[in-house]
Rosetta silent file (secondary structure, phi, psi, omega in degrees, C-alpha in Angstrom):
SEQUENCE: XXXXXXXXXXXXXXXXXXXXXXXXXXXXXXXXXXXXXXXXXXXXXXXXXXXXXXXXXXXXXXXXXXXXXXXXXXXXXXXXXXXXXXXXXXXXXXXXXXXXXXXXXXXXXXXXXXXXXXXXXXXXXXXXXXXXXXXXXXXXXXXXXXXXXX
SCORE:     score description
SCORE:     0.000 S_00000001
   1 L     0.000  131.953  178.840   42.194 -195.759 -211.523 S_00000001
   2 L  -102.856 -179.426  178.317   43.078 -198.903 -213.469 S_00000001
   3 L   -56.459  148.053 -178.523   43.096 -202.535 -212.467 S_00000001
   4 L  -101.586  158.745  174.109   45.295 -203.356 -209.524 S_00000001
   5 L   -59.119  136.192 -179.587   47.934 -206.010 -209.095 S_00000001
   6 L    98.304  -15.004  177.628   46.313 -209.223 -207.900 S_00000001
   7 L   -80.721  150.160  173.881   43.037 -208.718 -209.770 S_00000001
   8 E   -72.682  131.612  179.735   41.891 -211.202 -212.373 S_00000001
   9 L   -68.493  129.102  178.897   42.353 -209.679 -215.825 S_00000001
  10 L   -61.344  134.084  177.879   38.972 -209.151 -217.512 S_00000001
  11 L   -71.800  154.611  174.409   38.449 -211.557 -220.382 S_00000001
  12 L  -155.515  157.912  173.574   37.760 -210.202 -223.848 S_00000001
  13 E  -129.146  130.041  179.728   37.312 -211.427 -227.381 S_00000001
  14 E  -153.811 -171.984  178.534   38.364 -209.307 -230.345 S_00000001
  15 E  -117.558  151.669  174.265   40.179 -209.534 -233.671 S_00000001
  16 E   -92.375 -174.264 -176.060   43.771 -208.871 -234.590 S_00000001
  17 L   -65.294  -12.955  178.898   45.026 -207.029 -237.669 S_00000001
  18 L  -101.793    3.205 -179.482   44.545 -210.188 -239.759 S_00000001
  19 L    84.877    5.907  179.518   40.924 -210.704 -238.716 S_00000001
  20 L   -80.164  140.028  179.453   41.793 -213.631 -236.438 S_00000001
  21 E   -77.738  131.077  177.119   39.776 -213.956 -233.246 S_00000001
  22 E  -122.087  126.926  175.186   41.794 -213.551 -230.048 S_00000001
  23 E  -122.678  124.789 -175.543   40.313 -214.381 -226.652 S_00000001
  24 H   -55.726  -45.044 -176.890   42.387 -213.601 -223.590 S_00000001
  25 H   -57.567  -31.198 -179.881   41.114 -216.610 -221.623 S_00000001
  26 H   -73.719   -9.626  179.510   42.429 -218.954 -224.337 S_00000001
  27 H   -94.694    2.159  179.151   45.955 -217.645 -223.735 S_00000001
  28 L   -59.199  150.782 -177.212   46.088 -218.878 -220.138 S_00000001
  29 L   106.783   -9.713  175.310   49.064 -221.017 -219.328 S_00000001
  30 L  -148.584  154.634  178.246   51.590 -218.371 -220.359 S_00000001
  31 L   -66.589  151.816  176.308   52.140 -214.723 -219.435 S_00000001
  32 E  -127.765  134.522  173.144   50.515 -212.026 -221.554 S_00000001
  33 E  -106.447  116.017 -177.749   51.741 -208.464 -221.959 S_00000001
  34 E  -109.155  116.780 -176.814   48.763 -206.247 -222.811 S_00000001
  35 E  -112.488  113.872  171.982   49.650 -202.799 -224.145 S_00000001
  36 E   -90.854  133.701  177.156   46.869 -200.226 -224.624 S_00000001
  37 L  -137.501  149.795 -173.087   47.838 -197.347 -226.907 S_00000001
  38 L   -65.801  -55.538 -169.918   45.777 -194.374 -228.141 S_00000001
  39 L  -147.445  133.769  170.455   46.170 -194.275 -231.939 S_00000001
  40 L   -63.798  148.948  176.797   47.891 -196.116 -234.765 S_00000001
  41 L    70.118    2.788  176.244   50.183 -193.937 -236.874 S_00000001
  42 L   -86.022  158.913 -172.259   50.591 -191.284 -234.159 S_00000001
  43 H   -57.976  -56.936 -176.763   54.111 -190.234 -233.184 S_00000001
  44 H   -64.799  -44.508 -177.828   54.431 -191.569 -229.644 S_00000001
  45 H   -62.515  -43.068  179.208   52.501 -194.770 -230.371 S_00000001
  46 H   -60.846  -44.781  179.110   54.559 -195.530 -233.467 S_00000001
  47 H   -61.659  -44.533  179.880   57.764 -195.049 -231.499 S_00000001
  48 H   -63.185  -45.529 -178.089   56.591 -197.262 -228.640 S_00000001
  49 H   -68.900  -29.617  172.879   55.446 -200.068 -230.904 S_00000001
  50 H   -64.374  -42.764  178.220   58.732 -199.961 -232.816 S_00000001
  51 H   -63.911  -41.289  176.763   60.579 -200.418 -229.519 S_00000001
  52 H   -61.410  -43.575  177.439   58.259 -203.305 -228.634 S_00000001
  53 H   -55.904  -44.193 -176.501   58.923 -204.839 -232.066 S_00000001
  54 H   -79.590   -8.576 -178.333   62.647 -204.570 -231.456 S_00000001
  55 L  -107.301   10.073 -172.764   62.356 -205.958 -227.888 S_00000001
  56 H   -60.683  -27.432  179.126   60.456 -209.135 -228.686 S_00000001
  57 H   -59.717  -36.504  177.939   63.346 -211.400 -227.732 S_00000001
  58 H   -62.879  -38.474  178.230   62.866 -210.297 -224.107 S_00000001
  59 H   -69.663  -40.262  179.471   59.218 -211.382 -224.255 S_00000001
  60 H   -62.702  -38.496 -178.604   60.135 -214.700 -225.874 S_00000001
  61 H   -58.263  -32.968 -179.442   62.682 -215.446 -223.122 S_00000001
  62 L  -102.647    6.422  177.245   59.917 -215.467 -220.526 S_00000001
  63 L    72.926   21.653 -175.859   57.337 -217.077 -222.830 S_00000001
  64 L   -86.679  142.222  174.297   55.096 -213.996 -222.857 S_00000001
  65 E   -94.547  127.534 -179.018   52.591 -213.230 -225.607 S_00000001
  66 E   -96.010  124.812  177.141   52.593 -209.564 -226.630 S_00000001
  67 E  -127.923  125.303  176.922   49.221 -207.982 -227.451 S_00000001
  68 E  -113.253  135.084 -171.952   48.843 -204.296 -228.354 S_00000001
  69 E  -133.819  135.872  175.813   45.327 -202.869 -228.406 S_00000001
  70 E  -142.680  171.592  179.214   43.757 -199.615 -229.609 S_00000001
  71 L   -82.802    5.790  178.198   40.351 -198.318 -230.617 S_00000001
  72 L   -68.915  154.506  176.865   41.427 -198.270 -234.273 S_00000001
  73 L   -70.750  154.999 -178.307   39.560 -200.394 -236.814 S_00000001
  74 H   -53.947  -41.718 -177.499   41.035 -203.743 -237.850 S_00000001
  75 H   -69.355  -32.556  174.250   41.936 -202.491 -241.347 S_00000001
  76 H   -65.408  -42.197  179.713   43.790 -199.495 -239.910 S_00000001
  77 H   -64.279  -36.478  177.811   45.739 -201.854 -237.665 S_00000001
  78 H   -64.062  -46.080  179.238   46.669 -204.023 -240.657 S_00000001
  79 H   -62.423  -40.408  178.918   47.995 -200.991 -242.550 S_00000001
  80 H   -63.845  -48.040  179.954   49.891 -199.847 -239.433 S_00000001
  81 H   -60.499  -43.880  179.881   51.432 -203.286 -238.843 S_00000001
  82 H   -64.940  -42.976 -177.828   52.473 -203.581 -242.480 S_00000001
  83 H   -65.717  -33.578 -174.615   53.948 -200.066 -242.583 S_00000001
  84 H  -104.880   -0.039 -179.148   55.974 -200.578 -239.379 S_00000001
  85 L    65.363   37.698 -179.076   56.859 -204.267 -239.712 S_00000001
  86 L   -87.367  112.905 -175.367   54.958 -205.147 -236.525 S_00000001
  87 L  -106.500   21.649  172.091   54.728 -208.932 -236.368 S_00000001
  88 L  -112.166  170.536 -175.406   52.867 -209.242 -233.074 S_00000001
  89 E   -71.305  125.715  167.657   49.102 -208.993 -232.560 S_00000001
  90 E  -104.979  119.082 -174.814   47.495 -205.567 -232.848 S_00000001
  91 E  -102.780  143.997  179.228   43.996 -205.905 -231.433 S_00000001
  92 E   -94.761  134.021  173.824   40.992 -203.774 -232.234 S_00000001
  93 L  -118.430   35.184 -173.027   38.839 -202.225 -229.511 S_00000001
  94 L   -73.161  -40.297 -177.988   36.798 -200.434 -232.158 S_00000001
  95 L  -145.216  130.150   -7.591   33.362 -201.827 -231.378 S_00000001
  96 L   -63.321  135.863 -170.436   31.870 -201.407 -228.960 S_00000001
  97 L   -51.783  113.815  177.141   34.182 -198.425 -229.024 S_00000001
  98 L    74.786   12.398 -176.589   36.661 -198.682 -226.149 S_00000001
  99 H   -60.001  -40.269  179.910   34.792 -201.521 -224.445 S_00000001
 100 H   -71.684  -44.485  177.889   37.925 -203.457 -223.552 S_00000001
 101 H   -58.762  -37.292  177.444   39.773 -200.336 -222.394 S_00000001
 102 H   -62.337  -42.514  179.990   36.783 -199.513 -220.177 S_00000001
 103 H   -64.562  -28.545  177.697   36.996 -202.950 -218.512 S_00000001
 104 L   -92.781    2.994  175.815   40.676 -202.298 -217.822 S_00000001
 105 L    61.715   37.927  178.759   39.789 -198.791 -216.583 S_00000001
 106 L  -126.766   17.642  179.425   42.052 -197.036 -219.090 S_00000001
 107 E   -88.683  130.733  177.066   39.493 -195.490 -221.498 S_00000001
 108 E   -98.586  105.700 -177.001   39.547 -191.689 -221.803 S_00000001
 109 L   -60.099  -39.608 -177.174   35.948 -190.629 -222.544 S_00000001
 110 L   -68.976  -40.385 -178.941   36.906 -187.117 -223.649 S_00000001
 111 L   -85.242  -19.502 -179.743   39.596 -188.211 -226.116 S_00000001
 112 L    73.334   28.250 -179.964   37.695 -191.310 -227.245 S_00000001
 113 E  -150.408  177.065  179.136   40.724 -193.579 -226.895 S_00000001
 114 E   -86.834  156.935  167.093   42.679 -195.492 -224.298 S_00000001
 115 L   -74.812  177.736  178.684   45.374 -194.201 -222.039 S_00000001
 116 E   -87.507   75.200  179.331   48.772 -195.901 -222.261 S_00000001
 117 E   -85.776  134.495  177.866   47.914 -198.836 -220.021 S_00000001
 118 E  -124.665  124.389 -177.767   50.473 -201.589 -219.614 S_00000001
 119 E  -131.217  129.477  169.380   49.459 -204.865 -217.974 S_00000001
 120 E  -104.579  124.777 -176.895   51.451 -208.032 -217.391 S_00000001
 121 E  -113.897  127.042 -176.735   49.081 -210.926 -216.823 S_00000001
 122 L   -76.351  177.573 -174.838   50.468 -214.139 -215.377 S_00000001
 123 L   -62.590  -21.332  179.101   49.775 -217.647 -216.656 S_00000001
 124 L   -90.967   -4.554  177.835   46.755 -217.953 -214.338 S_00000001
 125 L    94.802   18.343 -178.695   45.149 -214.761 -215.655 S_00000001
 126 E  -104.874  138.604  176.471   46.016 -212.429 -212.775 S_00000001
 127 E   -67.865  123.432 -178.807   47.433 -208.928 -213.220 S_00000001
 128 E  -118.382   -7.085  176.897   50.962 -209.050 -211.784 S_00000001
 129 E  -160.849  137.075  179.905   52.419 -205.734 -213.050 S_00000001
 130 E  -155.197  145.188  172.831   50.799 -202.569 -214.326 S_00000001
 131 E  -145.496  138.857  176.950   51.588 -198.968 -215.196 S_00000001
 132 E  -123.461  125.914  176.926   49.254 -196.387 -216.726 S_00000001
 133 E  -113.066  154.802  176.286   50.559 -193.323 -218.532 S_00000001
 134 L   -68.774  169.409 -177.006   48.570 -190.437 -219.945 S_00000001
 135 L   -56.051  -42.416 -177.534   47.917 -190.106 -223.673 S_00000001
 136 L   -94.032   10.074 -177.374   50.879 -187.762 -224.196 S_00000001
 137 L  -109.862  103.473 -179.794   53.226 -189.528 -221.765 S_00000001
 138 L   -60.250  144.131  176.964   55.408 -192.184 -223.400 S_00000001
 139 L   -86.788  159.084  177.654   55.906 -195.341 -221.384 S_00000001
 140 L   -94.459  103.068 -178.821   59.328 -196.723 -220.549 S_00000001
 141 H   -63.177  -33.171  177.998   59.566 -200.023 -222.399 S_00000001
 142 H   -60.552  -35.696  177.120   62.759 -200.818 -220.462 S_00000001
 143 H   -65.259  -39.594  178.272   60.679 -200.738 -217.248 S_00000001
 144 H   -63.129  -47.927 -179.847   58.242 -203.195 -218.786 S_00000001
 145 H   -60.412  -41.123  177.411   61.038 -205.560 -219.806 S_00000001
 146 H   -64.786  -38.422  178.015   62.487 -205.311 -216.285 S_00000001
 147 H   -63.526  -26.404  177.356   59.024 -206.000 -214.838 S_00000001
 148 H   -78.153  -18.616 -174.756   58.921 -209.218 -216.835 S_00000001
 149 L    76.696   22.691 -176.417   62.219 -210.299 -215.352 S_00000001
 150 L   -86.344    0.000    0.000   63.573 -210.784 -218.891 S_00000001
């Protein structure tokens, strides 16, 4: 079971693919789309993040900040972003391994990675839309865009 609509999104501090510190609480005042994905460079994840890359105008229209997070190391995320032309933040949940995914209740202990959790967090920091897919179940990015009202 993952976080429910209406719950306050757990705060976290981590680094993006450039080594910059990102803290969720500092992003209040605008919506945040938080995408958990299992592994950089894997087939489904690469496809999903390409679609997100190509859908960024929809996020901009509603003023949402897009954050994608996996248990990969920061340097892996940098290589992934560079290889795929991903110009949004890829966040590391590498150490403590899966700690952020655990707080969002989307960490798979057996696989050692997150499920495909999708969370829209409003400007006040409350979860207002969420869907969780299994590791091998691609998410529908069009549903996410519709959930944003973009």
